[in-house]
matplotlib code that plots the C-alpha trace (Angstrom):
import matplotlib.pyplot as plt

x = [58.2, 57.8, 59.8, 58.0, 57.9, 56.5, 53.7, 52.3, 52.4, 49.7, 48.0, 47.4, 46.8, 43.9, 42.7, 42.1, 39.3, 37.8, 35.5, 32.3, 32.1, 35.6, 34.4, 31.7, 33.5, 36.1, 33.0, 32.0, 35.2, 35.7, 33.2, 34.8, 36.2, 34.2, 34.8, 34.0, 30.1, 29.7, 30.7, 29.0, 25.7, 25.9, 26.3, 23.7, 26.9, 28.4, 31.6, 33.5, 33.0, 33.7, 37.2, 38.0, 37.8, 39.6, 42.3, 42.9, 42.8, 44.9, 47.5, 47.0, 47.4, 44.2, 43.0, 44.8, 43.7, 43.8, 43.0, 41.1, 40.6, 39.0, 38.0, 40.0, 38.9, 39.6, 40.2, 41.1, 45.3, 45.7, 44.1, 45.4, 42.8, 40.0, 42.2, 41.6, 37.9, 37.1, 39.2, 37.9, 34.0, 35.1, 36.2, 32.8, 30.3, 31.6]
y = [-48.0, -46.4, -47.5, -49.9, -47.5, -45.3, -48.0, -48.8, -44.8, -44.8, -47.9, -47.2, -43.3, -45.0, -46.7, -43.9, -43.0, -46.3, -45.3, -43.2, -41.1, -40.2, -39.0, -37.2, -35.8, -35.1, -33.2, -31.1, -29.7, -28.5, -26.1, -24.3, -25.4, -27.3, -27.6, -31.8, -30.7, -29.6, -31.9, -34.7, -32.8, -32.4, -36.3, -37.4, -38.9, -38.9, -37.1, -39.9, -41.7, -38.2, -38.2, -41.0, -40.7, -37.4, -38.8, -41.0, -38.5, -36.3, -39.9, -39.4, -35.6, -34.9, -32.8, -29.4, -29.1, -25.5, -24.3, -21.4, -21.6, -25.3, -25.5, -27.4, -26.9, -28.8, -28.4, -29.6, -30.0, -28.5, -29.1, -32.1, -34.0, -31.6, -32.8, -36.5, -36.1, -34.1, -37.1, -39.8, -37.5, -37.4, -41.9, -43.3, -40.4, -41.0]
z = [31.4, 35.2, 38.5, 39.5, 43.6, 40.6, 39.3, 43.2, 44.3, 40.6, 41.8, 45.0, 44.0, 42.4, 45.0, 47.0, 44.7, 44.9, 47.3, 46.7, 49.9, 49.3, 46.3, 47.1, 50.0, 46.9, 44.8, 47.8, 47.9, 43.9, 45.1, 48.6, 51.4, 54.7, 57.9, 58.9, 60.4, 57.6, 55.4, 57.1, 56.9, 53.2, 52.8, 55.5, 57.5, 60.9, 61.6, 63.1, 59.5, 57.5, 59.8, 59.4, 55.2, 55.1, 57.0, 54.4, 51.8, 53.3, 53.8, 49.9, 49.9, 48.0, 49.9, 52.6, 56.8, 57.8, 61.3, 61.9, 65.9, 66.7, 63.6, 61.1, 57.4, 54.6, 50.9, 47.8, 48.1, 44.2, 41.2, 40.0, 41.7, 39.6, 36.7, 37.7, 38.4, 34.5, 33.3, 35.0, 34.2, 30.8, 29.9, 32.0, 30.0, 26.1]

ax = plt.figure().add_subplot(projection="3d")
ax.plot(x, y, z, "-o")
ax.set_aspect("equal")
plt.show()
Protein backbone atom coordinates (compact mmCIF):
# COMPACT_ATOMS: atom_id res chain seq x y z
CA UNK A 1 0.00 0.00 0.00
CA UNK A 2 1.30 3.51 -0.78
CA UNK A 3 2.34 5.82 2.02
CA UNK A 4 -0.44 7.63 3.88
CA UNK A 5 0.71 10.99 2.49
CA UNK A 6 0.39 9.73 -1.11
CA UNK A 7 -3.10 8.40 -0.44
CA UNK A 8 -4.09 11.74 1.08
CA UNK A 9 -2.73 13.60 -1.98
CA UNK A 10 -4.69 11.28 -4.29
CA UNK A 11 -7.90 11.88 -2.34
CA UNK A 12 -7.32 15.66 -2.57
CA UNK A 13 -6.83 15.39 -6.34
CA UNK A 14 -10.13 13.55 -6.75
CA UNK A 15 -11.89 16.17 -4.61
CA UNK A 16 -10.93 18.80 -7.18
CA UNK A 17 -12.74 16.76 -9.84
CA UNK A 18 -15.86 16.80 -7.64
CA UNK A 19 -17.15 20.13 -8.97
CA UNK A 20 -19.01 20.32 -12.29
CA UNK A 21 -17.79 23.84 -13.03
CA UNK A 22 -14.18 22.72 -12.74
CA UNK A 23 -14.99 19.73 -14.96
CA UNK A 24 -16.43 22.08 -17.60
CA UNK A 25 -13.36 24.32 -17.43
CA UNK A 26 -11.01 21.38 -17.89
CA UNK A 27 -13.14 20.07 -20.75
CA UNK A 28 -12.97 23.46 -22.48
CA UNK A 29 -9.19 23.49 -22.08
CA UNK A 30 -8.93 20.16 -23.93
CA UNK A 31 -9.59 22.13 -27.11
CA UNK A 32 -7.29 25.12 -26.64
CA UNK A 33 -5.79 27.45 -24.08
CA UNK A 34 -8.19 30.17 -23.03
CA UNK A 35 -8.27 33.35 -20.99
CA UNK A 36 -10.65 33.87 -18.08
CA UNK A 37 -12.97 36.07 -20.15
CA UNK A 38 -13.35 33.39 -22.86
CA UNK A 39 -14.04 30.63 -20.34
CA UNK A 40 -16.57 32.86 -18.53
CA UNK A 41 -18.35 33.59 -21.81
CA UNK A 42 -18.37 29.93 -22.84
CA UNK A 43 -19.80 28.78 -19.51
CA UNK A 44 -22.08 31.81 -19.07
CA UNK A 45 -20.50 32.64 -15.71
CA UNK A 46 -18.79 35.65 -14.18
CA UNK A 47 -15.06 36.14 -14.58
CA UNK A 48 -14.77 36.21 -10.80
CA UNK A 49 -16.34 32.76 -10.48
CA UNK A 50 -14.10 31.35 -13.20
CA UNK A 51 -11.00 32.92 -11.63
CA UNK A 52 -11.84 31.28 -8.32
CA UNK A 53 -12.18 27.85 -9.94
CA UNK A 54 -8.99 28.34 -11.95
CA UNK A 55 -7.14 29.13 -8.72
CA UNK A 56 -8.26 25.77 -7.30
CA UNK A 57 -7.25 23.97 -10.51
CA UNK A 58 -3.87 25.72 -10.53
CA UNK A 59 -3.19 24.77 -6.90
CA UNK A 60 -3.93 21.15 -7.81
CA UNK A 61 -1.50 21.45 -10.75
CA UNK A 62 -4.24 20.66 -13.26
CA UNK A 63 -3.93 23.92 -15.22
CA UNK A 64 -1.04 26.27 -15.85
CA UNK A 65 -1.07 29.98 -16.67
CA UNK A 66 0.77 31.80 -19.44
CA UNK A 67 0.94 35.59 -19.44
CA UNK A 68 0.68 37.49 -22.71
CA UNK A 69 0.65 41.23 -22.05
CA UNK A 70 -2.17 41.91 -19.61
CA UNK A 71 -3.95 38.64 -20.37
CA UNK A 72 -3.36 35.31 -18.70
CA UNK A 73 -4.12 32.21 -20.74
CA UNK A 74 -4.75 28.85 -19.13
CA UNK A 75 -4.05 25.39 -20.47
CA UNK A 76 -3.96 21.88 -19.07
CA UNK A 77 -0.82 21.25 -17.05
CA UNK A 78 0.05 17.96 -18.78
CA UNK A 79 -1.33 15.00 -20.71
CA UNK A 80 -2.24 13.09 -17.54
CA UNK A 81 -5.34 15.22 -16.99
CA UNK A 82 -6.83 14.19 -20.32
CA UNK A 83 -6.06 10.53 -19.57
CA UNK A 84 -7.79 10.77 -16.17
CA UNK A 85 -10.86 12.27 -17.84
CA UNK A 86 -11.08 9.68 -20.59
CA UNK A 87 -10.69 6.84 -18.12
CA UNK A 88 -13.46 8.34 -15.99
CA UNK A 89 -15.74 8.77 -19.01
CA UNK A 90 -15.01 5.20 -20.09
CA UNK A 91 -15.84 3.95 -16.60
CA UNK A 92 -19.20 5.75 -16.35
CA UNK A 93 -20.16 4.74 -19.91
CA UNK A 94 -19.81 0.98 -19.28
